[in-house]
C-alpha positions in Angstrom: 106.1 107.9 100.9 104.5 106.0 98.0 106.9 105.1 95.2 105.2 104.3 91.9 106.8 103.3 88.6 104.4 103.6 85.6 105.7 101.8 82.5 104.4 101.6 79.0 106.1 100.1 76.0 104.8 102.4 73.3 106.7 105.7 73.4 110.2 106.2 72.0 112.9 108.5 73.6 114.8 111.2 72.0 118.5 111.2 71.2 119.4 113.7 74.0 118.1 111.3 76.6 120.4 108.6 75.2 123.4 111.0 75.4 122.5 112.0 78.9 122.4 108.4 80.1 125.7 107.7 78.4 127.5 110.7 79.8 126.3 110.1 83.3 127.5 106.6 83.5 130.8 106.5 81.5 132.6 106.7 84.8 131.3 103.3 85.8 133.5 101.8 83.0 136.5 103.4 84.6 136.0 101.9 88.0 134.7 98.5 86.8 136.9 95.4 87.1 139.0 94.5 84.0 138.0 90.9 84.7 134.4 91.5 83.8 133.3 90.2 80.4 130.8 93.0 80.2 131.6 96.4 81.6 128.9 98.9 82.6 129.9 101.0 79.6 129.3 98.0 77.3 125.9 97.3 78.8 124.9 101.0 78.6 125.8 101.2 74.9 123.9 97.9 74.2 120.8 99.0 76.1 120.6 102.4 74.3 120.3 100.5 71.0 116.9 99.2 72.1 113.5 100.9 72.0 112.7 102.7 75.3 109.5 102.7 77.2 108.0 105.7 79.0 108.5 105.8 82.7 107.1 108.2 85.4 106.8 108.2 89.1 107.3 109.8 92.4 110.8 110.4 93.6 110.3 111.9 97.0 112.9 111.4 99.8 113.7 112.2 103.4 116.7 114.4 104.0 118.2 116.9 106.5 118.5 120.7 106.5 120.9 122.2 109.1 120.6 119.0 111.1 116.7 118.8 111.0 114.7 116.2 109.1 112.8 117.5 106.0 110.7 116.0 103.2 111.6 116.7 99.6 108.8 116.2 97.1 110.0 114.8 93.8 108.5 113.7 90.5 110.3 112.3 87.5 109.5 111.4 83.9 111.7 109.9 81.2 112.7 106.9 79.1 113.5 103.4 80.3 116.0 101.3 78.4 115.8 98.3 80.7 119.5 98.4 81.8 119.6 102.2 81.9 117.2 105.1 82.1 117.1 108.8 81.7 114.8 111.2 83.5 113.9 114.8 84.1 113.0 115.4 87.8 111.3 118.2 89.6 112.0 118.7 93.4 110.8 121.1 96.0 110.9 121.6 99.8 110.4 124.3 102.4 111.4 124.4 106.0 111.0 126.9 108.8 113.1 126.6 111.9 112.3 127.6 115.5 113.8 131.1 115.1 111.5 131.7 112.1 114.2 131.5 109.5 112.8 130.2 106.2 114.4 127.9 103.6 112.7 127.2 100.3 114.2 125.2 97.4 113.0 124.4 93.9 115.0 122.7 91.2 115.0 120.6 88.0 117.4 117.7 87.6 118.7 115.6 84.7 118.9 112.0 86.0 120.8 109.0 84.8 120.0 105.6 86.2 122.0 102.3 85.9 120.6 98.9 86.9 123.4 96.9 88.6 121.3 93.8 89.3 117.8 92.6 88.5 115.9 89.3 88.9 112.3 88.5 89.7 112.7 89.4 93.4 115.5 91.9 93.6 116.3 95.2 91.8 119.4 97.2 92.5 120.0 100.6 90.9 122.2 103.6 91.1 121.4 107.2 90.1 123.5 110.2 89.3 121.8 113.6 88.9 122.7 117.3 88.5 120.1 120.0 88.9 119.6 123.8 88.7 117.0 125.9 90.5 116.6 128.5 93.2 117.1 128.7 96.9 115.0 131.4 98.7 116.3 132.0 102.2 115.1 134.5 104.8 116.8 135.0 108.2 115.1 136.9 111.0 117.2 139.6 112.5 117.4 140.7 116.2 115.3 143.8 115.4 112.5 141.8 113.8 113.3 142.5 110.2 114.4 139.8 107.7 117.5 139.3 105.6 116.3 137.8 102.2 118.6 135.9 99.9 117.8 134.4 96.5 120.5 132.1 95.2 120.9 129.9 92.1 120.9 126.3 93.3 123.1 123.7 91.7 122.8 120.3 93.5 124.6 117.1 92.5 123.2 113.9 93.9 123.9 110.2 93.8 122.2 107.3 95.5 121.6 103.5 95.5 118.1 102.0 95.6 117.1 98.4 96.3 113.6 96.9 95.7 112.3 93.6 96.9 109.2 92.1 95.2 106.9 90.9 97.9 104.1 89.8 95.6 103.5 89.9 91.9 102.0 93.3 92.0 103.9 95.2 94.6 107.3 95.4 96.4 109.2 97.3 99.1 111.8 99.9 98.0 114.5 101.6 100.1 117.5 103.7 99.2 120.3 106.0 100.5 122.2 108.8 98.9 124.1 112.0 99.2 123.5 115.5 97.9 126.2 118.1 97.3 125.3 121.8 96.7 127.7 123.7 94.6 126.1 126.9 95.8 127.9 128.4 98.8 125.8 129.2 101.9 122.7 127.3 100.5 122.7 124.8 103.4 121.5 122.1 101.0 124.3 119.5 101.2 123.2 116.5 103.1 122.5 112.8 103.0 119.0 111.4 102.1 117.1 108.2 102.3 113.9 106.7 100.9 111.4 104.0 101.8 108.2 103.1 100.1 106.0 100.8 98.2 106.7 100.0 94.5 103.6 99.1 92.5 104.3 97.0 89.3 101.7 98.6 87.0 103.0 96.6 84.1 102.0 93.3 85.8 98.6 94.8 86.7 98.1 95.8 83.1 99.0 92.3 81.9 96.6 90.7 84.3 93.7 93.1 83.3 94.3 92.4 79.6 94.4 88.7 80.1 91.1 88.8 82.1 89.4 91.0 79.5 90.4 88.7 76.6 89.6 85.4 78.3 
């Protein structure tokens, strides 16, 4: 899985993205230590006062469906406020088991991201997201016919991701998380994990601009 983050500093975000990020991460202020000089709520409010940059990238992950490994393709776009970010994500997957039962899922998610720690080498983030979409399930019966079910899918997900910068232009990224489906009998609640390569396109852009202007 290739994880790419594309960053540009020219586009501004809309107010609803700011509100989404704030609502998603208010709970961090409740669980934060009272000894902290700056709570997560304080840092979120401060970051939302700044001008955001546009961010887009792949958000695919490995997960499980009825105990079997599956790949979930994901793509997200949104606004990056440095300490926080807000995204809209699209996710889809399909799986057929050995008895020819078919499971297909498609959903859109609103995503809030909080950056717990960042320096030149390390980057630690947490995401919270809630989505809505469809689950199309078909179960093969003993007489050879199929029982088709179309359900509204409402998944809630949270995960932690860590990135280590190996070189100026790329790093390694890994993460773990959990997904909870509010839709009964959708079979979509499970853990997930990610591993990939993070390409720092902002550094590449700086180097290219410097070479062109030297």
